N, C-alpha and C positions, 0 to 999 in steps of 0.2 A: 430500061427494065431488064432485070437479070433473067436469063432463061432457066429452065428446069435442069437441075444437076443430074447427069446420068453417069454411071460408072464407065470407065474406059473399057473398050472391047478386049484389049490385050493386057489387062491388069493381073491375069492369072487367078482371079477369085471366083469365076463363074461356077466352076464345079463345086466349090465350097458353098457358094450362095444357094445352089440348088439343093445340096445335101442339107444345109441348115433349114431352108424353107420346108423341105420334106419332113425333117424331124419335128419342126415346130407345128406343122399342119397335122402330123400324126398325133402328137401329144394333145393338141387342141381338140382333135376329133374324139380321142379317148376320154378326155375330161368332160367334153360336152355331152357325150353319150351317157356317161355316168351320172351327170347332174340332171339329165332329163328323166332319170329313173327315180329321183328323190320323191318320196311320197309326201302328201300334206302332213302338217304337224299334228293333226288329230289322229293320225295313224301311227306316228313314231315321233318321240320327243328327242330332238337333237341337242338340246341345251347342255346336258351334262357332258357328252363327248366334245362339244365345242369348247366348253370351259376347261376341260382336261387338256385338250390340245393347246389352248392358249397358255396354260400354266407351263406345259412342257416347252413351248416355244420361248417363253420368257426365260426359263432356266437355261435353255441351250445357248442363248445369247451371252450368258455370263460364264460359259464354259470356255476355258483357254487351254487346250491341249498343247503339248510341247511341239514346236515346229523346228525341224532340223533338215529340211529339204535343201537342195542345191539348184542353182541355175543350170539347165541342161541345154546343150547345143542342138539346134535344129537347122537343117539345110533350108527347109521351107517353113516359114512362119507366116501364117495367114493373118494379116493386120487389117487396118481399116480401109486402106486405099491400095494395097498391093501385097505381093508375096516377097519376103526377104529372108535372108539367113540371119540367125541371131540366137540369143540365149533366152530360154523360156522358164518361167516359174509356174508350176501347176497350182491348182486350187488346193487349199489345205482341207483336212478332215472337218475342221470347224466350219470352213466355207461351204463344204458340201452339205453339212447338217443344216446350215442356215438356208442354203438354196432350196433343198428338198423340204425342209420344215416350213419355209415361207410359202411354197407352192401348196403344201398340204393345208396350211392354215387358211390360205385364200380359198381353196376349194371347200373347206369346211364352213367358212363364213358364208360363201355363196350358197352352199347347200342349206344352211340354216335360214337364210333369207328366202330361198326358193320354197322351202317347206311351209313358210307362213302364207303362201299364196295358194288359193284353191284352184282347181282345174278350170272352173268357170268363174266369172263371165269372160267375155272376150278380152277386156282390158287386162285381166289377170294373166291370161295366156301370153299376151304381148309383153308384159313386164317380165314374166317368167322366162320367155325366150331371150329377152334382152340381157337379163342377168346371166343366163347360161352362156350366151355368146361372149359377154364381157369377161367373165371369169376364164372361160376356155381360151380365148384369144390372149389374155394376159399371161396365163401359164404357158401357152404355146410360144409366146414371144421370149419368155425366159429360156425355154429349151432351145429356141433358135439362136439366141445370143451365145449360149454355152457351146454350141456346135460351130458357130460361125468363126470364132477366133481360136488361135492356137495358144493355149495356156491362159492363165489368169493375168499374168504380167509378162511382158517381153521387152528385151533390149535389142534393138536393131540399129543399123546405121542411120536411120531417119529419126530415131528418138526412143523415148520410153513410153510404152503403151500399157495402160492399166484398164482392162475392159475395153470400152470404146474410146476412152480418152487418150490422146497422144500428146506428148510434150517433146518438142524439138530440143536437141542437145544444145544448140546455141542460145536457147532461152533459159537454160539452167545454170545458175551461178554456183550452187552448192547443194549437196544432199546431206541431211542430218536426220537422226531419229526423231520421230514425232511422238509427243506424250499426250495422252488423253485419259482423264480420270486417274492420274498418277500411275499410268501404265504405258509402256512403249507400245504404240500401235501405228505402224506404218512409217514411211520415210517421207520427210518433208522436202520438197523441191523448191529451194529459194530461187525466185526468178532474177535474171540479170537486171531487168527493168520492171519496176512495179507500175503496171498500167491501170490499176484500180485499187480500191480499198479492200478488196476481197483477200482472205488469207492465202498463203502459199498452198499450192496443191499438194495432196498427200497420196502416195501410191503404196501398194502392198498393204501389210497389216494382218489382221486376224484371219482373213479369208485367203491369204497367200501362204504356201507351204514354206517359202524361204524366209528365214528370220531377218530382222531389220539390219543387223550388223553385216550380214553378207550382202544384202541389197545395197547398203551404203557403200561398201567397199567396191562392188562392181560398178555402180553408177559413177562414183568418183573416178574410178580407173578409166572407164570408157568415155567419160564426159570430155576428156582432153584428146582422145583418139578414137572417135566413133567409126572412122573409116575402116578400122580393123575388123569390125563386125560385118562389113559389106563385101569383104574379099571372097567369101564363100568357103574359106578353109576353117576347119574346126578350131575353136578357141575355148579356153577354160576360164571361168570366172575366178578372179583373185579371192583368196580367203582373207578375212579381216585380220589385222595385226593383233598378235597376242602379247599383252604387256609382260615385260620381263619381271620375274619375281625379285622382290627387293630383300636384301639380307637384313636381318634384325640387328638393331643397335646393341652392342655389348655394354 
């Protein structure tokens, strides 16, 4: 029987964990306090604001602003299992809009459901409290995850991290741009050994400020020499090759 997994005492992440938990708890408390003030639907109709927010949310997911960020060197990159040096890609403007918009939409839907419940009887109060707790904890967890890790995507000596997902360098055979709905959206990491019928993982994309060509160039460059990222000395991510202009035929 496997024991319960506990973080290592010396992994260097305890301060980050405390800060992330504090931020998540603070956001959850604010959201919960606000939802507890939602009046019953007979006092205020929330249908129109919710539909308005839903439309704005749908439109925001189709918004593709230009991404021209670069991977930035950080001496301390807080990852899933430890702190390393490496290159970090921040969250894009569209990623922030999606993150905040999703939290607002979740709070609005929760408020709409809560408003349909009367203050009495007892079962309604219990359901109301459960909805408030569920929405507040969910949004608080999103805030926790955002504070917990350094950057949206990071390249360190141990691998490529995108959010909580980590892919070791030795498992990556090739990095190529990933196309979704006729648009380049993220970088596809082709595995060395296919262990299942699941598609190859995709990192980066619309929520990451660094465009796909720069991510592909950096991943392909450090895939063969990941130890360079673990030395602790600043490194610069390589720029993608620019095709040479061809002369016209006379």
